[in-house]
N, C-alpha and C positions, 0 to 999 in steps of 0.2 A: 437915633435918640428920640425918646419919647417927649410929647409935648409937655412942657413945664407946668401948664395949667392942669394936667391930668395926674401929676404926681400927689400922692397921699400926703395930706399935711400932718397926719398923726405920726408917721414914721419917716417922713421926709424922703419918701421914695425908695427907702431900703427894704421894706417888707418885714422887718423885724423890730421889736422893741425890747428893752431891757427894764428890769425892775431895780430897786435900790440895791439888792444884793448881787446884781450882775447876771441873773438868770435871764436868758433871752427866750422870746416867744414870738409867734406869728402875730402880726399886727391884726387886731380884730376888726378894724375899720375897712382895710382893703383885702383882708384875707390872705396876706402875705404876698400880694401881687406887686405892691409898690405904686400901683396907680389905680385910680378910681374912674369909673365910667361917667361920662357927661350926662347920661340919661337919668341921672339921679337914683341910681340902685343902691346907694350907700345905705346900709341899715343903721337906724339910730337905736342905741341900745338903752336900756332902762338904767338909771343911776339913782343912788339914794341921796340923801340931803347933803352928804359930804362928797358928791361926784364920784362915788366908787361904783364900779360896774356890778350889777346884780347878775348872778349866774342862774 
């Protein structure tokens, strides 16, 4: 079992997220792995004023 401190907080360790319509997609924070490295390699994405991800 993985260390609880390494679980991705965005997807709660599942590796998948879902939008309002139920479409599932890979978590952009952990890249679908469900865990993040402790060395700080998590990529911070750009967001607009409404906290929407910018592509």
